[in-house]
KEMAR-774765 format. One line per 8 residues: their letters; for each residue z, y, x of C-alpha. Coordinates in Angstrom, 1 decimal, decimal comma, padded with zeros to 4 digits. Each point is the difference from the previous one (the first is absolute). Example, Ala and Ser with C-alpha at 12.3 -4.5 7.8 and 13.67 -1.06 7.14 Angstrom:
AS = 007,8/-004,5/012,3 | -000,7/003,4/001,4;
***
This chain:
XXXXXXXX = -054,0/091,9/-127,0 | -001,8/-003,3/-001,0 | -000,9/-001,0/-003,5 | 002,5/-002,9/000,5 | 002,8/002,5/000,5 | -000,9/002,0/-003,0 | 000,1/-003,0/-002,3 | 003,7/-000,3/000,7;
XXXXXXXX = 000,9/003,6/000,1 | -000,3/000,7/-003,7 | 003,0/002,0/-001,0 | 002,7/-002,6/-000,9 | 002,5/000,8/-002,7 | 003,5/-000,1/001,3 | 003,3/001,2/-001,4 | 000,9/003,6/001,0;
XXXXXXXX = 002,8/-001,3/002,1 | -002,2/-002,5/001,9 | -002,7/002,6/000,4 | 002,4/002,4/001,6 | 001,4/-002,7/002,2 | -003,5/-000,8/001,2 | -000,8/003,7/000,5 | 003,0/000,3/002,3;
XXXXXXXX = -001,3/-003,0/002,1 | -003,5/001,5/000,1 | 001,4/003,2/001,5 | 001,2/-002,0/003,0 | -003,3/-001,8/000,2 | -002,0/003,2/-000,3 | -001,9/-001,7/-002,8 | 001,0/002,2/-002,8;
XXXXXXXX = 000,4/003,7/-001,0 | 001,8/002,3/002,4 | 002,2/001,1/-002,8 | 001,8/-002,0/-002,7 | 001,5/003,1/-001,7 | -002,5/-000,1/-002,9 | 000,4/-003,7/-000,4 | 003,7/000,4/-000,6;
XXXXXXXX = -000,3/003,1/-002,2 | -002,7/-001,5/-002,2 | 001,7/-003,4/-000,5 | 002,8/-001,1/-002,2 | 001,9/-001,9/002,7 | 003,0/-002,2/-000,9 | 002,0/000,7/003,1 | 002,4/-003,0/-000,5;
XXXXXXXX = -003,0/-002,3/-000,1 | -001,5/001,8/003,0 | 003,1/-000,6/002,0 | 000,2/-003,6/-001,1 | -003,6/-000,6/001,0 | 000,5/001,7/003,4 | 002,9/-002,4/000,7 | -001,9/-003,0/-001,3;
XXXXXXXX = -003,0/000,7/002,2 | 002,2/000,9/002,9 | -001,7/003,2/000,9 | 002,8/002,5/000,1 | -001,0/001,4/003,4 | -003,6/000,8/-001,2 | 001,2/001,6/-003,2 | 002,6/002,0/001,9;
XXXXXXXX = -002,6/001,5/002,4 | -002,1/001,0/-003,0 | 003,0/001,7/-001,6 | 000,8/001,9/003,2 | -003,5/001,3/000,0 | 000,3/001,3/-003,6 | 003,2/001,9/-000,3 | 001,0/001,0/-003,5;
XXXXXXXX = -002,4/-002,4/-001,7 | 002,3/-003,0/-000,6 | 003,3/000,1/-001,8 | 002,9/000,5/002,4 | 001,7/-003,2/-001,0 | -003,2/-002,0/000,7 | -000,4/001,7/003,4 | 003,7/-000,6/000,8;
XXXXXXXX = -000,1/-003,7/-000,9 | -003,2/-000,7/001,9 | 001,2/001,9/003,1 | 003,3/-002,0/-000,1 | -001,9/-003,3/-000,2 | -002,4/001,0/002,8 | 002,9/001,0/002,3 | 001,7/-003,3/-000,7;
XXXXXXXX = -003,2/-001,8/000,9 | -000,4/001,8/003,2 | 003,5/-000,9/001,1 | -000,7/-003,6/-000,9 | -003,2/000,0/002,0 | 001,8/001,3/003,0 | 002,7/-002,7/-000,5 | -002,7/-002,7/-000,3;
XXXXXXXX = -001,7/001,3/003,2 | 003,4/-000,2/001,9 | 000,6/-003,6/-001,3 | -003,5/-001,0/001,0 | 000,8/001,1/003,6 | 003,2/-002,1/-000,1 | -002,1/-003,0/-001,2 | -002,4/000,5/002,9;
XXXXXXXX = 002,8/-000,3/002,5 | 001,6/-003,0/-001,8 | -003,2/-002,0/-000,2 | -001,2/001,0/003,5 | 003,3/-001,2/001,5 | -000,5/-003,3/-001,9 | -003,6/-000,4/001,2 | -001,4/000,1/-003,6;
XXXXXXXX = -003,3/001,7/-000,6 | -000,4/001,9/-003,2 | -002,6/002,2/-001,7 | 001,2/003,0/-001,9 | -002,0/000,9/-003,1 | 000,5/002,2/-003,0 | 003,3/001,9/000,3 | 000,7/002,9/002,4;
XXXXXXXX = -002,4/-001,0/002,7 | -003,0/-000,2/-002,5 | 001,1/003,4/-001,5 | 000,0/001,5/003,5 | -003,4/-001,5/000,9 | -001,8/001,0/-003,2 | 001,7/003,2/-001,0 | 001,7/001,2/003,1;
XXXXXXXX = 002,8/001,5/-002,1 | 002,9/-001,9/-001,5 | 000,2/002,6/-002,8 | -003,4/-001,0/-001,5 | 000,9/-003,6/-001,1 | 002,7/-001,9/-001,7 | 001,1/-003,4/001,3 | 003,2/-002,0/-000,5;
XXXXXXXX = 000,0/-002,9/002,4 | -001,2/-001,3/003,3 | -002,6/-002,8/000,2 | -000,6/-002,0/003,1 | -002,1/-003,1/000,7 | 001,0/-002,9/002,2 | -001,5/-003,4/000,6 | 001,6/-002,8/-002,1;
XXXXXXXX = 001,1/-001,9/003,1 | 002,3/003,0/000,8 | 001,6/000,1/-003,4 | 003,1/-002,0/000,7 | 000,6/001,9/003,2 | -000,5/003,4/-001,8 | 002,4/-001,0/-002,8 | 002,7/-000,9/002,5;
XXXXXXXX = -000,5/003,2/002,0 | 000,1/002,2/-003,1 | 003,1/-001,8/-001,4 | 001,8/000,3/003,3 | -000,8/003,7/000,0 | 001,6/000,5/-003,4 | -003,1/-000,1/-002,2 | 000,7/-001,6/-003,4;
XXXXXXXX = -002,5/-002,4/-001,6 | -000,4/001,0/-003,7 | -002,6/-002,4/-001,2 | 002,6/-002,5/-001,2 | -002,3/-002,9/-000,8 | -001,1/-000,3/003,6 | 002,3/-002,9/000,3 | 001,4/-001,9/003,0;
XXXXXXXX = -001,0/-003,1/-001,8 | -003,2/-001,2/001,7 | -001,8/-000,9/-003,3 | 000,8/003,3/-001,6 | -001,0/001,9/003,1 | -003,3/-001,8/000,3 | -000,8/000,9/-003,6 | 000,9/003,7/000,8;
XXXXXXXX = -002,3/000,0/003,0 | -002,8/-001,4/-002,1 | 000,6/002,5/-002,8 | 000,8/003,2/001,9 | -001,2/001,9/003,1 | 003,1/002,0/000,9 | 003,8/000,2/-000,1 | 002,0/003,1/-000,7;
XXXXXXXX = 003,0/001,3/002,0 | 002,2/003,0/-000,4 | 000,8/002,0/003,2 | 003,6/000,0/001,2 | 001,9/002,6/-002,0 | -003,3/001,5/-001,4 | -001,4/-000,1/-003,5 | -003,5/-000,7/001,3;
XXXXXXXX = -002,2/-003,1/000,2 | -001,7/-001,9/002,7 | -002,8/-002,4/-001,1 | -000,6/-002,7/002,6 | -003,5/-001,4/-000,6 | -001,6/-003,1/001,5 | -003,2/000,6/-002,0 | -001,6/003,2/-001,3;
XXXXXXXX = -000,8/-001,5/-003,4 | 000,9/-003,1/-001,9 | -003,2/000,3/-002,1 | -002,8/001,1/002,3 | 000,2/-003,1/002,2 | -002,6/001,1/002,6 | 002,5/002,5/001,5 | 001,0/-002,1/003,0;
XXXXXXXX = 003,1/001,2/001,8 | -001,0/-001,3/003,4 | -003,4/001,7/-000,2 | 001,7/003,3/-001,1 | 002,1/-000,1/003,1 | -003,2/-000,6/002,1 | -001,5/003,2/-001,6 | 003,1/002,1/000,3;
XXXXXXXX = -000,1/003,3/001,7 | 002,7/002,1/001,6 | 001,4/003,2/-001,5 | 002,4/002,4/001,6 | 002,9/000,9/-002,4 | 003,0/002,0/000,9 | -000,2/-000,9/003,7 | -000,6/-003,7/-000,5;
XXXXXXXX = -003,1/-002,2/-000,2 | -000,5/-002,0/-003,1 | -002,5/-002,6/-001,0 | -001,9/000,8/-003,2 | -003,2/-000,8/-001,7 | -003,3/001,9/000,8 | -000,8/002,5/-002,7 | -002,9/-001,9/-001,6;
XXXXXXXX = 002,2/-003,1/-000,4 | 002,9/002,1/-001,3 | -002,4/001,5/-002,5 | -001,1/-003,4/-001,2 | 003,6/-001,2/-000,4 | 001,0/003,2/-001,9 | -002,8/-000,7/-002,4 | 001,1/-003,6/-000,7;
XXXXXXXX = 003,6/001,1/-000,3 | -000,9/002,8/-002,5 | -002,4/-002,2/-002,0 | 002,6/-002,7/-000,3 | 002,4/002,6/-001,5 | -002,8/001,5/-002,1 | 000,9/003,3/001,7 | 003,0/000,2/-002,3;
XXXXXXXX = 001,2/002,8/002,3 | -002,7/002,5/000,9 | 001,4/000,7/003,5 | -001,7/-003,2/001,1 | -003,3/001,3/-001,2 | 000,6/003,3/001,5 | 000,3/-001,7/003,4 | -003,5/-001,5/-000,5;
XXXXXXXX = -001,4/003,4/-001,0 | 001,7/001,8/002,9 | -001,3/-002,5/002,6 | -003,6/000,1/-001,3 | 000,0/003,8/000,0 | 001,9/000,7/003,2 | 000,3/-003,0/002,3 | -003,5/-001,5/000,1;
XXXXXXXX = 000,9/-003,7/000,0 | -003,6/-001,0/000,7 | -001,2/-001,3/-003,4 | -002,5/-002,4/001,5 | 002,8/-001,6/002,0 | 002,2/000,0/-003,2 | -002,6/-001,8/-002,0 | -000,7/-002,5/002,7;
XXXXXXXX = 003,7/-000,7/000,3 | 000,3/-000,3/-003,8 | -002,9/-002,4/-000,2 | 001,6/-002,2/002,7 | 003,4/000,1/-001,8 | -001,7/-000,7/-003,4 | 001,5/003,1/-001,6 | -003,0/002,3/-000,4;
XXXXXXXX = 000,9/000,3/-003,7 | 003,3/001,7/000,9 | -001,5/002,4/002,4 | -003,0/001,1/-002,0 | 001,9/000,4/-003,3 | 002,7/001,9/001,9 | -002,5/002,5/001,4 | -001,5/000,7/-003,4;
XXXXXXXX = 003,5/000,4/-001,5 | 000,8/002,6/002,8 | -003,1/001,9/-001,1 | 000,8/-000,3/-003,7 | 003,5/001,4/000,2 | -000,2/002,3/003,0 | -003,6/001,2/000,0 | -000,7/-001,0/003,6;
XXXXXXXX = -003,6/-000,7/001,2 | -000,9/-003,7/000,5 | -000,9/-001,2/003,5 | -003,8/-000,1/000,3 | 000,0/-003,8/000,8 | 002,1/-000,8/-003,1 | -001,8/-002,6/-002,1 | -000,2/000,1/-003,8;
XXXXXXXX = 002,7/-001,8/-001,9 | -000,9/-003,5/-001,2 | 001,4/-001,3/-003,3 | 003,1/-001,4/001,6 | 000,8/003,2/001,8 | -000,6/002,0/-003,2 | 002,4/-002,2/-001,8 | 002,7/000,7/002,5;
XXXXXXXX = -000,9/003,7/-000,1 | 000,4/000,1/-003,8 | 003,2/-001,9/-000,1 | 001,6/002,3/002,6 | -001,0/003,1/-002,0 | 001,6/-001,6/-003,1 | 003,2/-000,7/001,9 | 000,2/003,5/001,5;
XXXXXXXX = -000,9/001,9/-003,2 | 001,7/-002,1/-002,6 | 002,3/001,8/-002,4 | 002,9/-002,1/001,3 | -000,8/000,8/003,6 | 003,4/001,8/000,5 | 002,0/-003,1/-000,9 | -001,8/-003,2/-000,8;
XXXXXXXX = 002,8/-002,4/000,6 | 001,6/-001,8/-002,9 | 001,2/-003,4/-001,3 | -002,7/-002,5/-000,8 | 000,2/-000,4/-003,8 | -001,2/-003,5/-000,7 | -001,6/-003,0/001,6 | -003,5/001,1/-001,1;
XXXXXXXX = 000,3/003,4/001,7 | 001,3/-001,7/003,1 | -002,9/-002,4/000,2 | -002,5/002,7/-000,8 | 001,3/002,3/002,7 | -000,1/-002,9/002,4 | -003,6/-000,8/-000,8 | -001,1/003,6/000,3;
XXXXXXXX = 001,8/000,4/003,3 | -001,4/-003,2/001,3 | -003,6/001,1/-000,9 | 000,5/003,2/001,9 | 001,3/-001,7/003,1 | -002,8/-002,6/000,0 | -002,5/002,9/000,0 | 001,7/001,8/002,9;
XXXXXXXX = -001,9/-002,3/002,4 | -003,0/-002,2/000,1 | 001,7/-002,3/002,5 | 000,6/-003,5/-001,5 | 002,8/-000,6/002,4 | 001,8/003,1/-001,2 | -000,6/-000,9/-003,6 | 001,5/-003,5/000,5;
XXXXXXXX = 003,0/001,6/001,6 | 000,4/002,4/-002,9 | 000,0/-003,0/-002,4 | 002,4/-001,9/002,2 | 002,4/002,9/000,1 | 000,1/000,1/-003,8 | 001,5/-003,5/000,1 | 002,7/000,3/002,7;
XXXXXXXX = 002,8/002,5/-000,8 | 003,0/-000,5/002,3 | 001,8/003,0/-001,6 | 000,6/-002,1/-003,1 | 002,0/-002,5/002,0 | 003,6/000,8/000,9 | 001,0/-000,9/003,5 | 002,4/-002,6/-001,4;
XXXXXXXX = -002,7/-001,6/-002,2 | -001,4/-003,5/001,0 | -003,8/000,4/000,2 | -001,9/-003,1/-001,3 | -001,7/-001,9/002,8 | -002,8/-001,0/-002,4 | -002,6/002,7/000,1 | -001,0/-000,3/-003,7;
XXXXXXXX = 003,6/000,2/-001,1 | 000,6/003,0/002,3 | -003,0/001,9/-001,5 | 000,9/-000,8/-003,6 | 003,7/001,0/000,5 | -001,0/003,1/001,8 | -002,2/001,1/-002,9 | 002,8/-000,7/-002,5;
XXXXXXXX = 002,5/002,0/002,1 | -002,5/002,8/000,3 | -000,7/000,3/-003,7 | 003,7/000,0/-000,7 | 000,4/002,9/002,4 | -002,7/001,9/-001,8 | 001,4/-000,6/-003,4 | 003,4/001,1/001,1;
XXXXXXXX = -001,4/003,3/001,3 | 000,1/-000,7/003,7 | -003,7/000,9/000,2 | -001,7/003,2/-001,1 | -003,2/000,1/-002,0 | -002,0/001,1/003,0 | 000,9/-003,1/002,0 | 003,0/001,2/002,0;
XXXXXXXX = 002,7/-002,6/000,3 | 003,6/001,0/000,7 | 002,3/-002,4/001,9 | 003,7/000,2/000,1 | 000,0/003,0/002,4 | -002,9/001,8/-001,6 | -002,5/-001,2/002,6 | -003,4/000,6/-001,7;
XXX = -002,8/-002,5/000,4 | -003,3/000,9/-001,5 | -002,1/-003,1/-000,4;
***
């Protein structure tokens, strides 16, 4: 192990509950002790907090497998709850897989190409077992010129659009297309979500949908051929997605650790792709975070973190290990706290990338907020008036408690938009 690795493997101080959660993950990775019996016996674990953390980080399946391997160590009520949640997740995964097959037929008949990423296909490719990973929706990518056609096909098939501020009004719709990169639908008679994307990211602007389709590979899944991203590009995307969310849920970071240890994404190809997409910071800091929390070895070609990457690394650690990590949502208390949160979040986002085009877009997206405008509102035609009124409406939403202190905005139907 290199000196660089050792410098980041100093024993971190985690809460007993987070430590136990990580130990369960390490068992699956083969990066920890073969037995967690002593760890449970010698720690004063708050089992309520442990269950809450397991749910928050969306790793019931991994914890369940650790519990099954250590009969009699965990309280029966803990084992029962985690087993129940894991079984429910497996049923959901199977349901999602079935719905993805239906989507394949629907879009193929309509002549619309799509790329499946994240969701059941990714779980199948990376883990080979639906019982190893939680997921709760299906994500597909189409080109923007197919968007209207796709919406029509889905609506005709009984899908319900739930992003209510995607308006039929052309001006409102154009604002949405600028601000967002996907629409959400519910499946007919199902309590599951389809996210229809026309771009992988609204912040990392170098992700070009057309180029992604050109790089797409074919994957066989349940008897059908699906287009998906090659592993090295999927890895880069997962890093950008996780960094954007500050790995608020550890299951995203576990994906990174698992791919590094078991799937050999070709780290030289990963770095080359990350450099081309101007998101090296997200990749390098993600790899070090995977090492820090799960104890995996770094790829030999992994460079040292620069200051920008170390900043992202440190901020993610603070987010994951904060005392309020179980439930950090709350009402913004006053204008100062709102603005301070906004400045800190903007600083973090600006350091996610070194790409000036992406940074300009981040600033731009701070100014346009279609979700503050009701579909019956008359939007000012003057750009300055629009921007000023948008900020006023946004602040009023915050002060009325329609935004949480960590930047999640709730619209009328609880759609959450993290800026």
